[in-house]
ZADO-1210 file (C-alpha; in nm, 4 decimals, padded with zeros to 6 digits):
<atoms>
<atom x="-10.6683" y="-13.0824" z="13.5065" code="MET" pos="1"/>
<atom x="-10.5620" y="-12.7574" z="13.3973" code="PHE" pos="2"/>
<atom x="-10.4809" y="-12.6308" z="13.7054" code="ILE" pos="3"/>
<atom x="-10.2566" y="-12.9185" z="13.7538" code="ARG" pos="4"/>
<atom x="-10.1249" y="-12.9290" z="13.4317" code="LYS" pos="5"/>
<atom x="-10.0176" y="-12.5163" z="13.4417" code="LEU" pos="6"/>
<atom x="-09.8468" y="-12.6319" z="13.7934" code="SER" pos="7"/>
<atom x="-09.6602" y="-12.8494" z="13.6009" code="THR" pos="8"/>
<atom x="-09.5113" y="-12.6153" z="13.3320" code="ALA" pos="9"/>
<atom x="-09.4644" y="-12.3541" z="13.6236" code="MET" pos="10"/>
<atom x="-09.2316" y="-12.6124" z="13.7847" code="LEU" pos="11"/>
<atom x="-09.0622" y="-12.6820" z="13.5072" code="ALA" pos="12"/>
<atom x="-08.9540" y="-12.3241" z="13.3539" code="VAL" pos="13"/>
<atom x="-08.9163" y="-12.2967" z="13.7611" code="GLY" pos="14"/>
<atom x="-08.6113" y="-12.5465" z="13.7363" code="ALA" pos="15"/>
<atom x="-08.4917" y="-12.4369" z="13.4107" code="LEU" pos="16"/>
<atom x="-08.4686" y="-12.0771" z="13.5608" code="MET" pos="17"/>
<atom x="-08.2301" y="-12.2242" z="13.8362" code="LEU" pos="18"/>
<atom x="-07.9995" y="-12.4505" z="13.6305" code="ALA" pos="19"/>
<atom x="-07.8800" y="-12.1413" z="13.4711" code="GLY" pos="20"/>
<atom x="-07.7629" y="-11.9909" z="13.8384" code="CYS" pos="21"/>
<atom x="-07.4322" y="-12.2203" z="13.8587" code="GLU" pos="22"/>
<atom x="-07.1363" y="-11.9449" z="13.9453" code="GLY" pos="23"/>
<atom x="-07.4406" y="-11.6680" z="14.0521" code="GLY" pos="24"/>
<atom x="-07.5626" y="-11.5101" z="14.3738" code="VAL" pos="25"/>
<atom x="-07.7729" y="-11.8304" z="14.4234" code="LEU" pos="26"/>
<atom x="-07.4197" y="-12.0353" z="14.4171" code="ASP" pos="27"/>
<atom x="-07.2032" y="-11.8194" z="14.7086" code="PRO" pos="28"/>
<atom x="-06.8311" y="-12.0180" z="14.7957" code="LYS" pos="29"/>
<atom x="-06.8067" y="-11.7415" z="15.0732" code="GLY" pos="30"/>
<atom x="-06.9823" y="-11.6278" z="15.4123" code="GLN" pos="31"/>
<atom x="-07.1008" y="-11.2999" z="15.2611" code="VAL" pos="32"/>
<atom x="-07.2887" y="-11.4583" z="14.9861" code="GLY" pos="33"/>
<atom x="-07.4489" y="-11.7090" z="15.1587" code="MET" pos="34"/>
<atom x="-07.5919" y="-11.5116" z="15.4115" code="ASP" pos="35"/>
<atom x="-07.7284" y="-11.2857" z="15.1256" code="GLU" pos="36"/>
<atom x="-07.7920" y="-11.5980" z="14.9668" code="LYS" pos="37"/>
<atom x="-08.0069" y="-11.6627" z="15.2762" code="HIS" pos="38"/>
<atom x="-08.1377" y="-11.3218" z="15.3487" code="LEU" pos="39"/>
<atom x="-08.2561" y="-11.3686" z="14.8835" code="ILE" pos="40"/>
<atom x="-08.4170" y="-11.6938" z="14.9963" code="ILE" pos="41"/>
<atom x="-08.6509" y="-11.5980" z="15.3158" code="VAL" pos="42"/>
<atom x="-08.7523" y="-11.2565" z="15.1713" code="ALA" pos="43"/>
<atom x="-08.8958" y="-11.4444" z="14.8475" code="THR" pos="44"/>
<atom x="-09.0614" y="-11.7167" z="15.0771" code="LEU" pos="45"/>
<atom x="-09.2380" y="-11.4497" z="15.2483" code="LEU" pos="46"/>
<atom x="-09.3675" y="-11.2655" z="14.9675" code="MET" pos="47"/>
<atom x="-09.4482" y="-11.5926" z="14.7692" code="LEU" pos="48"/>
<atom x="-09.7310" y="-11.6325" z="15.0804" code="ILE" pos="49"/>
<atom x="-09.9341" y="-11.3227" z="14.8636" code="VAL" pos="50"/>
<atom x="-09.8169" y="-11.4045" z="14.5379" code="VAL" pos="51"/>
<atom x="-09.9450" y="-11.7749" z="14.5082" code="ILE" pos="52"/>
<atom x="-10.2452" y="-11.7737" z="14.6685" code="PRO" pos="53"/>
<atom x="-10.3756" y="-11.4352" z="14.4076" code="VAL" pos="54"/>
<atom x="-10.2213" y="-11.5560" z="14.1137" code="ILE" pos="55"/>
<atom x="-10.4185" y="-11.9320" z="14.2004" code="PHE" pos="56"/>
<atom x="-10.6958" y="-11.7311" z="14.2861" code="MET" pos="57"/>
<atom x="-10.7233" y="-11.5313" z="13.9689" code="THR" pos="58"/>
<atom x="-10.6774" y="-11.8461" z="13.7698" code="LEU" pos="59"/>
<atom x="-10.9097" y="-12.0369" z="13.9486" code="TYR" pos="60"/>
<atom x="-11.2028" y="-11.7597" z="13.9513" code="PHE" pos="61"/>
<atom x="-11.1372" y="-11.6980" z="13.5854" code="ALA" pos="62"/>
<atom x="-11.1966" y="-12.0922" z="13.5247" code="TRP" pos="63"/>
<atom x="-11.5109" y="-12.1174" z="13.7664" code="LYS" pos="64"/>
<atom x="-11.6973" y="-11.8113" z="13.6259" code="TYR" pos="65"/>
<atom x="-11.6303" y="-11.8613" z="13.3088" code="ARG" pos="66"/>
<atom x="-11.9082" y="-11.7729" z="13.0235" code="ASP" pos="67"/>
<atom x="-12.1546" y="-12.0921" z="13.0369" code="GLY" pos="68"/>
<atom x="-12.1550" y="-12.1188" z="13.3852" code="ARG" pos="69"/>
<atom x="-12.5339" y="-12.0030" z="13.4387" code="ASP" pos="70"/>
<atom x="-12.5712" y="-12.2490" z="13.7760" code="HIS" pos="71"/>
<atom x="-12.2276" y="-12.0750" z="13.9721" code="GLU" pos="72"/>
<atom x="-12.4998" y="-11.8126" z="14.2401" code="ILE" pos="73"/>
<atom x="-12.4491" y="-11.4613" z="14.1264" code="TYR" pos="74"/>
<atom x="-12.5321" y="-11.2380" z="14.4009" code="ALA" pos="75"/>
<atom x="-12.4475" y="-10.8427" z="14.2294" code="PRO" pos="76"/>
<atom x="-12.5689" y="-10.6991" z="14.5586" code="LYS" pos="77"/>
<atom x="-12.3080" y="-10.8283" z="14.7791" code="TRP" pos="78"/>
<atom x="-12.0757" y="-10.5235" z="14.8879" code="ALA" pos="79"/>
<atom x="-11.8733" y="-10.5836" z="15.2192" code="HIS" pos="80"/>
<atom x="-11.7406" y="-10.8817" z="15.4312" code="SER" pos="81"/>
<atom x="-11.5450" y="-10.7721" z="15.7331" code="LYS" pos="82"/>
<atom x="-11.3496" y="-11.1852" z="15.7044" code="THR" pos="83"/>
<atom x="-11.2483" y="-11.0525" z="15.3671" code="ILE" pos="84"/>
<atom x="-11.1073" y="-10.7420" z="15.4710" code="GLU" pos="85"/>
<atom x="-10.9018" y="-10.8466" z="15.8019" code="ILE" pos="86"/>
<atom x="-10.7485" y="-11.1494" z="15.6002" code="VAL" pos="87"/>
<atom x="-10.6734" y="-10.9264" z="15.2501" code="VAL" pos="88"/>
<atom x="-10.4934" y="-10.6105" z="15.5160" code="TRP" pos="89"/>
<atom x="-10.3673" y="-10.8839" z="15.7979" code="LEU" pos="90"/>
<atom x="-10.1546" y="-11.0965" z="15.6349" code="ILE" pos="91"/>
<atom x="-09.9540" y="-10.8319" z="15.4271" code="PRO" pos="92"/>
<atom x="-09.9029" y="-10.6567" z="15.7143" code="VAL" pos="93"/>
<atom x="-09.7599" y="-10.9510" z="15.9301" code="VAL" pos="94"/>
<atom x="-09.5359" y="-10.9768" z="15.6684" code="ILE" pos="95"/>
<atom x="-09.4181" y="-10.6599" z="15.6015" code="VAL" pos="96"/>
<atom x="-09.3128" y="-10.6301" z="15.9728" code="ILE" pos="97"/>
<atom x="-09.1408" y="-10.9668" z="15.9538" code="VAL" pos="98"/>
<atom x="-08.9701" y="-10.8331" z="15.6279" code="LEU" pos="99"/>
<atom x="-08.8936" y="-10.5282" z="15.7924" code="GLY" pos="100"/>
<atom x="-08.6983" y="-10.6651" z="16.1010" code="VAL" pos="101"/>
<atom x="-08.5414" y="-10.9375" z="15.8856" code="ILE" pos="102"/>
<atom x="-08.4335" y="-10.6275" z="15.6305" code="THR" pos="103"/>
<atom x="-08.3407" y="-10.4199" z="15.9388" code="TRP" pos="104"/>
<atom x="-08.1162" y="-10.7117" z="16.1431" code="ASN" pos="105"/>
<atom x="-07.9217" y="-10.7961" z="15.7722" code="SER" pos="106"/>
<atom x="-07.8646" y="-10.4576" z="15.7093" code="THR" pos="107"/>
<atom x="-07.6453" y="-10.4059" z="16.0242" code="HIS" pos="108"/>
<atom x="-07.4903" y="-10.7766" z="15.9802" code="LYS" pos="109"/>
<atom x="-07.3970" y="-10.7204" z="15.6173" code="LEU" pos="110"/>
<atom x="-07.2879" y="-10.3798" z="15.6474" code="ASP" pos="111"/>
<atom x="-07.0238" y="-10.3853" z="15.3786" code="PRO" pos="112"/>
<atom x="-06.8048" y="-10.1521" z="15.5667" code="TYR" pos="113"/>
<atom x="-06.7899" y="-10.4200" z="15.8596" code="LYS" pos="114"/>
<atom x="-06.4913" y="-10.6172" z="15.8838" code="PRO" pos="115"/>
<atom x="-06.5887" y="-10.9549" z="15.9042" code="LEU" pos="116"/>
<atom x="-06.5249" y="-11.1725" z="16.2481" code="ASP" pos="117"/>
<atom x="-06.2774" y="-11.3769" z="16.1330" code="HIS" pos="118"/>
<atom x="-05.9162" y="-11.5781" z="16.2899" code="HIS" pos="119"/>
<atom x="-05.6953" y="-11.4880" z="16.0192" code="ALA" pos="120"/>
<atom x="-05.5276" y="-11.1927" z="15.9621" code="LYS" pos="121"/>
<atom x="-05.6755" y="-11.0079" z="15.6479" code="PRO" pos="122"/>
<atom x="-05.5120" y="-10.9092" z="15.3183" code="ILE" pos="123"/>
<atom x="-05.5538" y="-10.5180" z="15.2022" code="THR" pos="124"/>
<atom x="-05.6465" y="-10.4790" z="14.8232" code="VAL" pos="125"/>
<atom x="-05.6689" y="-10.1294" z="14.6653" code="GLN" pos="126"/>
<atom x="-05.9247" y="-10.1483" z="14.3465" code="VAL" pos="127"/>
<atom x="-05.9185" y="-09.8799" z="14.0855" code="VAL" pos="128"/>
<atom x="-06.2090" y="-09.8811" z="13.8271" code="SER" pos="129"/>
<atom x="-06.0925" y="-09.7847" z="13.4529" code="LEU" pos="130"/>
<atom x="-06.1473" y="-09.7263" z="13.1246" code="ASP" pos="131"/>
<atom x="-06.2315" y="-10.0845" z="13.0577" code="TRP" pos="132"/>
<atom x="-06.0755" y="-10.2431" z="13.2948" code="LYS" pos="133"/>
<atom x="-05.9857" y="-10.3585" z="13.6536" code="TRP" pos="134"/>
<atom x="-05.6641" y="-10.2231" z="13.8915" code="LEU" pos="135"/>
<atom x="-05.5819" y="-10.4448" z="14.1439" code="PHE" pos="136"/>
<atom x="-05.3011" y="-10.3106" z="14.4130" code="ILE" pos="137"/>
<atom x="-05.0950" y="-10.4869" z="14.7245" code="TYR" pos="138"/>
<atom x="-04.9186" y="-10.2362" z="14.9487" code="PRO" pos="139"/>
<atom x="-04.8462" y="-10.4796" z="15.1783" code="GLU" pos="140"/>
<atom x="-04.7081" y="-10.7319" z="14.8970" code="GLN" pos="141"/>
<atom x="-04.5593" y="-10.4331" z="14.6536" code="GLY" pos="142"/>
<atom x="-04.7313" y="-10.5818" z="14.3963" code="ILE" pos="143"/>
<atom x="-05.0021" y="-10.4701" z="14.1332" code="ALA" pos="144"/>
<atom x="-05.2112" y="-10.6839" z="13.8824" code="SER" pos="145"/>
<atom x="-05.4760" y="-10.5839" z="13.5828" code="VAL" pos="146"/>
<atom x="-05.8013" y="-10.7957" z="13.5810" code="ASN" pos="147"/>
<atom x="-05.6870" y="-11.0957" z="13.8224" code="GLU" pos="148"/>
<atom x="-05.7449" y="-11.0465" z="14.1573" code="LEU" pos="149"/>
<atom x="-05.6073" y="-11.3385" z="14.4413" code="ALA" pos="150"/>
<atom x="-05.5926" y="-11.4094" z="14.7281" code="PHE" pos="151"/>
<atom x="-05.5876" y="-11.7114" z="14.9868" code="PRO" pos="152"/>
<atom x="-05.9190" y="-11.8593" z="15.0382" code="ALA" pos="153"/>
<atom x="-06.0353" y="-11.8591" z="15.4169" code="ASN" pos="154"/>
<atom x="-05.8901" y="-11.5632" z="15.5120" code="VAL" pos="155"/>
<atom x="-06.0590" y="-11.1780" z="15.4941" code="PRO" pos="156"/>
<atom x="-05.9750" y="-10.9788" z="15.2315" code="VAL" pos="157"/>
<atom x="-06.0508" y="-10.6105" z="15.3273" code="ASN" pos="158"/>
<atom x="-06.1154" y="-10.4238" z="14.9769" code="PHE" pos="159"/>
<atom x="-06.0202" y="-10.0337" z="14.9677" code="LYS" pos="160"/>
<atom x="-06.2491" y="-09.8921" z="14.6291" code="ILE" pos="161"/>
<atom x="-06.2313" y="-09.6070" z="14.3973" code="THR" pos="162"/>
<atom x="-06.2592" y="-09.4855" z="13.9815" code="SER" pos="163"/>
<atom x="-06.0420" y="-09.3074" z="13.7941" code="ASP" pos="164"/>
<atom x="-06.3123" y="-09.1865" z="13.5335" code="THR" pos="165"/>
<atom x="-06.6352" y="-09.3029" z="13.5276" code="ALA" pos="166"/>
<atom x="-06.8702" y="-09.4618" z="13.8142" code="MET" pos="167"/>
<atom x="-06.8356" y="-09.8685" z="13.8158" code="ASN" pos="168"/>
<atom x="-06.9581" y="-10.1168" z="14.0601" code="SER" pos="169"/>
<atom x="-06.7054" y="-10.3836" z="14.1879" code="PHE" pos="170"/>
<atom x="-06.9168" y="-10.7210" z="14.2303" code="PHE" pos="171"/>
<atom x="-06.8358" y="-11.0467" z="14.2897" code="ILE" pos="172"/>
<atom x="-07.1276" y="-11.2569" z="14.2798" code="PRO" pos="173"/>
<atom x="-07.0464" y="-11.5597" z="14.4353" code="GLN" pos="174"/>
<atom x="-06.8758" y="-11.4041" z="14.6944" code="LEU" pos="175"/>
<atom x="-07.1219" y="-11.1472" z="14.7896" code="GLY" pos="176"/>
<atom x="-07.2002" y="-10.7658" z="14.7887" code="SER" pos="177"/>
<atom x="-07.1487" y="-10.5278" z="14.5700" code="GLN" pos="178"/>
<atom x="-07.0226" y="-10.1696" z="14.5965" code="ILE" pos="179"/>
<atom x="-06.9428" y="-09.8520" z="14.3583" code="TYR" pos="180"/>
<atom x="-06.6539" y="-09.6967" z="14.2926" code="SER" pos="181"/>
<atom x="-06.6179" y="-09.3336" z="14.1789" code="MET" pos="182"/>
<atom x="-06.3715" y="-09.1089" z="14.1413" code="ALA" pos="183"/>
<atom x="-06.2228" y="-08.9074" z="14.4108" code="GLY" pos="184"/>
<atom x="-06.4360" y="-09.1441" z="14.6827" code="MET" pos="185"/>
<atom x="-06.2340" y="-09.4268" z="14.8178" code="ALA" pos="186"/>
<atom x="-06.5388" y="-09.7021" z="14.9346" code="THR" pos="187"/>
<atom x="-06.4684" y="-10.0631" z="15.1354" code="LYS" pos="188"/>
<atom x="-06.5759" y="-10.3959" z="15.0912" code="LEU" pos="189"/>
<atom x="-06.5144" y="-10.7180" z="15.3174" code="HIS" pos="190"/>
<atom x="-06.5054" y="-11.0293" z="15.1582" code="LEU" pos="191"/>
<atom x="-06.3861" y="-11.4261" z="15.1954" code="ILE" pos="192"/>
<atom x="-06.3832" y="-11.6886" z="14.9957" code="ALA" pos="193"/>
<atom x="-06.4588" y="-12.0376" z="15.2396" code="ASN" pos="194"/>
<atom x="-06.3217" y="-12.2228" z="14.9453" code="GLU" pos="195"/>
<atom x="-06.0289" y="-12.2553" z="14.6778" code="PRO" pos="196"/>
<atom x="-06.1539" y="-12.1469" z="14.3134" code="GLY" pos="197"/>
<atom x="-06.1589" y="-11.9229" z="14.0422" code="THR" pos="198"/>
<atom x="-06.4755" y="-11.7182" z="14.0866" code="PHE" pos="199"/>
<atom x="-06.5734" y="-11.4237" z="13.7740" code="LYS" pos="200"/>
<atom x="-06.5539" y="-11.0904" z="13.9101" code="GLY" pos="201"/>
<atom x="-06.7875" y="-10.8199" z="13.7125" code="ILE" pos="202"/>
<atom x="-06.8573" y="-10.4742" z="13.6746" code="SER" pos="203"/>
<atom x="-07.2443" y="-10.4319" z="13.8151" code="ALA" pos="204"/>
<atom x="-07.2471" y="-10.0594" z="13.6805" code="ASN" pos="205"/>
<atom x="-07.2599" y="-09.9846" z="13.2925" code="TYR" pos="206"/>
<atom x="-06.9787" y="-09.7179" z="13.2223" code="SER" pos="207"/>
<atom x="-06.9243" y="-09.6834" z="12.8057" code="GLY" pos="208"/>
<atom x="-06.8309" y="-09.8974" z="12.4957" code="ALA" pos="209"/>
<atom x="-06.6127" y="-10.1335" z="12.6527" code="GLY" pos="210"/>
<atom x="-06.8128" y="-10.2531" z="12.9775" code="PHE" pos="211"/>
<atom x="-06.9128" y="-10.5859" z="12.8181" code="ALA" pos="212"/>
<atom x="-06.5168" y="-10.6355" z="12.8435" code="GLY" pos="213"/>
<atom x="-06.4523" y="-10.4852" z="13.2704" code="MET" pos="214"/>
<atom x="-06.4411" y="-10.8572" z="13.3387" code="LYS" pos="215"/>
<atom x="-06.1599" y="-11.0177" z="13.5736" code="PHE" pos="216"/>
<atom x="-06.1394" y="-11.4052" z="13.7229" code="ASN" pos="217"/>
<atom x="-06.0751" y="-11.3383" z="14.1882" code="ALA" pos="218"/>
<atom x="-05.8924" y="-11.6490" z="14.2473" code="ILE" pos="219"/>
<atom x="-05.9043" y="-11.7669" z="14.5752" code="ALA" pos="220"/>
<atom x="-05.5941" y="-12.0074" z="14.6069" code="THR" pos="221"/>
<atom x="-05.5777" y="-12.3348" z="14.8510" code="PRO" pos="222"/>
<atom x="-05.3290" y="-12.2039" z="15.0768" code="THR" pos="223"/>
<atom x="-05.1182" y="-11.9282" z="15.1807" code="ALA" pos="224"/>
<atom x="-04.8165" y="-12.0477" z="15.0622" code="GLU" pos="225"/>
<atom x="-04.9727" y="-12.0565" z="14.6769" code="ASP" pos="226"/>
<atom x="-05.0657" y="-11.6779" z="14.7321" code="PHE" pos="227"/>
<atom x="-04.7552" y="-11.6421" z="14.7946" code="ASP" pos="228"/>
<atom x="-04.6098" y="-11.8273" z="14.5299" code="ALA" pos="229"/>
<atom x="-04.8160" y="-11.6317" z="14.3116" code="TRP" pos="230"/>
<atom x="-04.6942" y="-11.3247" z="14.4608" code="VAL" pos="231"/>
<atom x="-04.3544" y="-11.4027" z="14.4062" code="ALA" pos="232"/>
<atom x="-04.4061" y="-11.4853" z="14.0218" code="MET" pos="233"/>
<atom x="-04.5100" y="-11.1080" z="13.9860" code="ILE" pos="234"/>
<atom x="-04.2921" y="-10.9725" z="14.1915" code="LYS" pos="235"/>
<atom x="-04.0254" y="-11.1200" z="13.9052" code="GLN" pos="236"/>
<atom x="-04.1930" y="-10.8702" z="13.6478" code="GLN" pos="237"/>
<atom x="-03.9291" y="-10.5845" z="13.5722" code="GLU" pos="238"/>
<atom x="-04.2557" y="-10.3636" z="13.5159" code="THR" pos="239"/>
<atom x="-04.3460" y="-10.0459" z="13.8471" code="THR" pos="240"/>
<atom x="-04.6508" y="-09.9032" z="13.8525" code="LEU" pos="241"/>
<atom x="-04.5515" y="-09.5249" z="13.8946" code="ASP" pos="242"/>
<atom x="-04.7074" y="-09.2600" z="13.7795" code="VAL" pos="243"/>
<atom x="-04.6081" y="-09.2421" z="13.4361" code="ALA" pos="244"/>
<atom x="-04.6691" y="-09.6125" z="13.4079" code="GLN" pos="245"/>
<atom x="-05.0623" y="-09.5644" z="13.5582" code="TYR" pos="246"/>
<atom x="-05.1537" y="-09.2711" z="13.3300" code="LYS" pos="247"/>
<atom x="-05.0837" y="-09.5292" z="12.9715" code="LEU" pos="248"/>
<atom x="-05.2429" y="-09.7688" z="13.1518" code="LEU" pos="249"/>
<atom x="-05.6071" y="-09.5291" z="13.2605" code="ALA" pos="250"/>
<atom x="-05.6401" y="-09.4978" z="12.8176" code="LYS" pos="251"/>
<atom x="-05.9655" y="-09.6713" z="12.7298" code="LYS" pos="252"/>
<atom x="-05.9093" y="-09.9744" z="12.6041" code="SER" pos="253"/>
<atom x="-06.1278" y="-10.2393" z="12.5593" code="GLU" pos="254"/>
<atom x="-06.1329" y="-10.6693" z="12.6681" code="ASN" pos="255"/>
<atom x="-05.8059" y="-10.5469" z="12.8052" code="ASN" pos="256"/>
<atom x="-05.5336" y="-10.8543" z="12.8989" code="PRO" pos="257"/>
<atom x="-05.4340" y="-10.9549" z="13.1965" code="VAL" pos="258"/>
<atom x="-05.0796" y="-10.7425" z="13.3329" code="GLN" pos="259"/>
<atom x="-04.8606" y="-10.7310" z="13.6600" code="TYR" pos="260"/>
<atom x="-04.6391" y="-10.5177" z="13.8098" code="PHE" pos="261"/>
<atom x="-04.3635" y="-10.6518" z="13.9913" code="GLY" pos="262"/>
<atom x="-04.3409" y="-10.3207" z="14.2000" code="SER" pos="263"/>
<atom x="-04.5359" y="-10.0449" z="14.3216" code="VAL" pos="264"/>
<atom x="-04.5067" y="-09.6619" z="14.4101" code="GLN" pos="265"/>
<atom x="-04.5388" y="-09.5706" z="14.7154" code="LYS" pos="266"/>
<atom x="-04.9023" y="-09.4257" z="14.7344" code="GLY" pos="267"/>
<atom x="-05.0340" y="-09.4663" z="14.4244" code="MET" pos="268"/>
<atom x="-05.3550" y="-09.5373" z="14.5279" code="PHE" pos="269"/>
<atom x="-05.4185" y="-09.2234" z="14.6894" code="ASN" pos="270"/>
<atom x="-05.2208" y="-09.0492" z="14.4004" code="TYR" pos="271"/>
<atom x="-05.5683" y="-09.1898" z="14.2192" code="VAL" pos="272"/>
<atom x="-05.8186" y="-09.0898" z="14.4985" code="VAL" pos="273"/>
<atom x="-05.6454" y="-08.7351" z="14.4940" code="MET" pos="274"/>
<atom x="-05.5594" y="-08.6359" z="14.1386" code="GLN" pos="275"/>
<atom x="-05.8748" y="-08.4596" z="14.1007" code="TYR" pos="276"/>
<atom x="-05.8717" y="-08.2867" z="14.4277" code="MET" pos="277"/>
<atom x="-05.5105" y="-08.1412" z="14.3853" code="ASP" pos="278"/>
<atom x="-05.4148" y="-08.2229" z="14.0531" code="PRO" pos="279"/>
<atom x="-05.1147" y="-07.9487" z="14.1714" code="ASN" pos="280"/>
<atom x="-04.9805" y="-08.0809" z="14.4608" code="SER" pos="281"/>
<atom x="-05.1135" y="-08.4153" z="14.5135" code="ASN" pos="282"/>
<atom x="-04.7647" y="-08.5855" z="14.4265" code="MET" pos="283"/>
<atom x="-04.5324" y="-08.4329" z="14.6515" code="LYS" pos="284"/>
<atom x="-04.7841" y="-08.5713" z="14.9089" code="SER" pos="285"/>
<atom x="-04.7583" y="-08.9223" z="14.7999" code="MET" pos="286"/>
<atom x="-04.5568" y="-09.0589" z="15.0197" code="GLY" pos="287"/>
<atom x="-04.7152" y="-08.8869" z="15.3439" code="SER" pos="288"/>
<atom x="-05.0174" y="-08.9678" z="15.2487" code="MET" pos="289"/>
<atom x="-05.0107" y="-09.3287" z="15.2390" code="GLU" pos="290"/>
<atom x="-05.0535" y="-09.3472" z="15.6405" code="ASP" pos="291"/>
<atom x="-05.3094" y="-09.0638" z="15.6675" code="MET" pos="292"/>
<atom x="-05.6351" y="-09.2021" z="15.8351" code="ASP" pos="293"/>
<atom x="-05.9620" y="-09.0785" z="15.7407" code="HIS" pos="294"/>
<atom x="-05.9557" y="-08.7785" z="15.9603" code="ASP" pos="295"/>
<atom x="-05.6768" y="-08.6931" z="15.8786" code="GLN" pos="296"/>
<atom x="-05.7779" y="-08.7005" z="15.4904" code="HIS" pos="297"/>
<atom x="-06.1182" y="-08.5178" z="15.5268" code="MET" pos="298"/>
<atom x="-05.9348" y="-08.2301" z="15.6901" code="GLN" pos="299"/>
<atom x="-05.6808" y="-08.2491" z="15.4449" code="HIS" pos="300"/>
<atom x="-05.9254" y="-08.1735" z="15.1722" code="MET" pos="301"/>
<atom x="-06.0876" y="-07.8788" z="15.3509" code="LYS" pos="302"/>
<atom x="-05.7367" y="-07.7176" z="15.3509" code="ASP" pos="303"/>
<atom x="-05.7325" y="-07.7635" z="14.9979" code="ILE" pos="304"/>
<atom x="-06.0864" y="-07.6704" z="14.9564" code="ASP" pos="305"/>
<atom x="-06.0460" y="-07.3545" z="15.1406" code="ALA" pos="306"/>
<atom x="-05.6726" y="-07.2924" z="14.9371" code="THR" pos="307"/>
<atom x="-05.8353" y="-07.2996" z="14.6002" code="GLN" pos="308"/>
<atom x="-06.1125" y="-07.1089" z="14.7239" code="HIS" pos="309"/>
<atom x="-05.9401" y="-06.8461" z="14.8270" code="SER" pos="310"/>
<atom x="-05.6505" y="-06.8172" z="14.5867" code="GLU" pos="311"/>
<atom x="-05.8980" y="-06.8710" z="14.2604" code="HIS" pos="312"/>
<atom x="-06.2327" y="-06.7655" z="14.3783" code="SER" pos="313"/>
<atom x="-06.4439" y="-07.0510" z="14.2500" code="ILE" pos="314"/>
<atom x="-06.6859" y="-07.2376" z="14.4212" code="PRO" pos="315"/>
<atom x="-06.5359" y="-07.5636" z="14.4971" code="THR" pos="316"/>
<atom x="-06.6718" y="-07.9151" z="14.5732" code="HIS" pos="317"/>
<atom x="-06.8370" y="-08.0377" z="14.8783" code="SER" pos="318"/>
<atom x="-06.6117" y="-08.2096" z="15.1282" code="THR" pos="319"/>
<atom x="-06.8420" y="-08.2663" z="15.4003" code="THR" pos="320"/>
<atom x="-06.7850" y="-08.6350" z="15.4815" code="GLU" pos="321"/>
<atom x="-07.0402" y="-08.9218" z="15.2887" code="PRO" pos="322"/>
<atom x="-07.1999" y="-09.1170" z="15.5244" code="SER" pos="323"/>
<atom x="-07.3825" y="-09.3742" z="15.2897" code="SER" pos="324"/>
<atom x="-07.2401" y="-09.6686" z="15.2429" code="THR" pos="325"/>
<atom x="-07.1353" y="-09.5863" z="14.8620" code="VAL" pos="326"/>
<atom x="-06.9773" y="-09.3069" z="14.9483" code="SER" pos="327"/>
<atom x="-06.5900" y="-09.2997" z="15.0584" code="GLY" pos="328"/>
<atom x="-06.2819" y="-09.2375" z="15.2327" code="GLU" pos="329"/>
<atom x="-05.9370" y="-09.2517" z="15.1156" code="ALA" pos="330"/>
<atom x="-05.6594" y="-09.3767" z="15.3606" code="GLU" pos="331"/>
</atoms>
């Protein structure tokens, strides 16, 4: 009776916990998010193969051998059982092997740098994390927005992400993976929304006093025409995102309202990435840097490093190409 009541209580608690999952990683609206939800569920169920029996046996033995149960067999000289040894070792080893295979395959399939296989042409959005707000630059449309991101549903979005100051983490839980934004680097992320809607975006890495208000809306428009209308609305704004405006925007502010920029100075994203690499000359190369590929960019940084070393005889930051997905590339 006790075990039955305990099981009922655990199920009720689980139901209440899952009721609060709306809008989170367990309520995905994009293919990447769906694949990640599947991975979470499979991994959890595999681990529960061990967890549930252990919890059950712990409670059962505590009840079975409680004080006053003198008729239960007591065998103090019992020390070893090959059957128990095989069970307690074999099952965890099998689970670890299965989890390892699943994790290996999922790691490659869900690589955030890997473009999504989709028939629609992707759009590019350049993301800059500021204190404490998000700047979205659309290089193909020539516009920018603060704390509002829009893109058509069923169209892949290629994000290029960097930071102006502290490290943050760009995350839209319902669409999938999060990835870090770091000053002087550019990381990548590929997402898609399988249905229209407004999804909450956050920073998943604490970055100071205004962190709690560092949120944005990711709007997946029903059609490409709706997205074009959003772009046209922003283009009517007279404000231009140039270096001077960017420096004003980069100042610390909390709970920043949505802002729009009807035009963007060419190469602005690369200016943000390179501002800590070569502050004296990066403005002269903003236009040419826009079309640099990764190898050219890395060579450019090495040239800057060598020049600064010879002129000032001081050590500089390493420019070795990062190899992890949380390190990046500027394009």
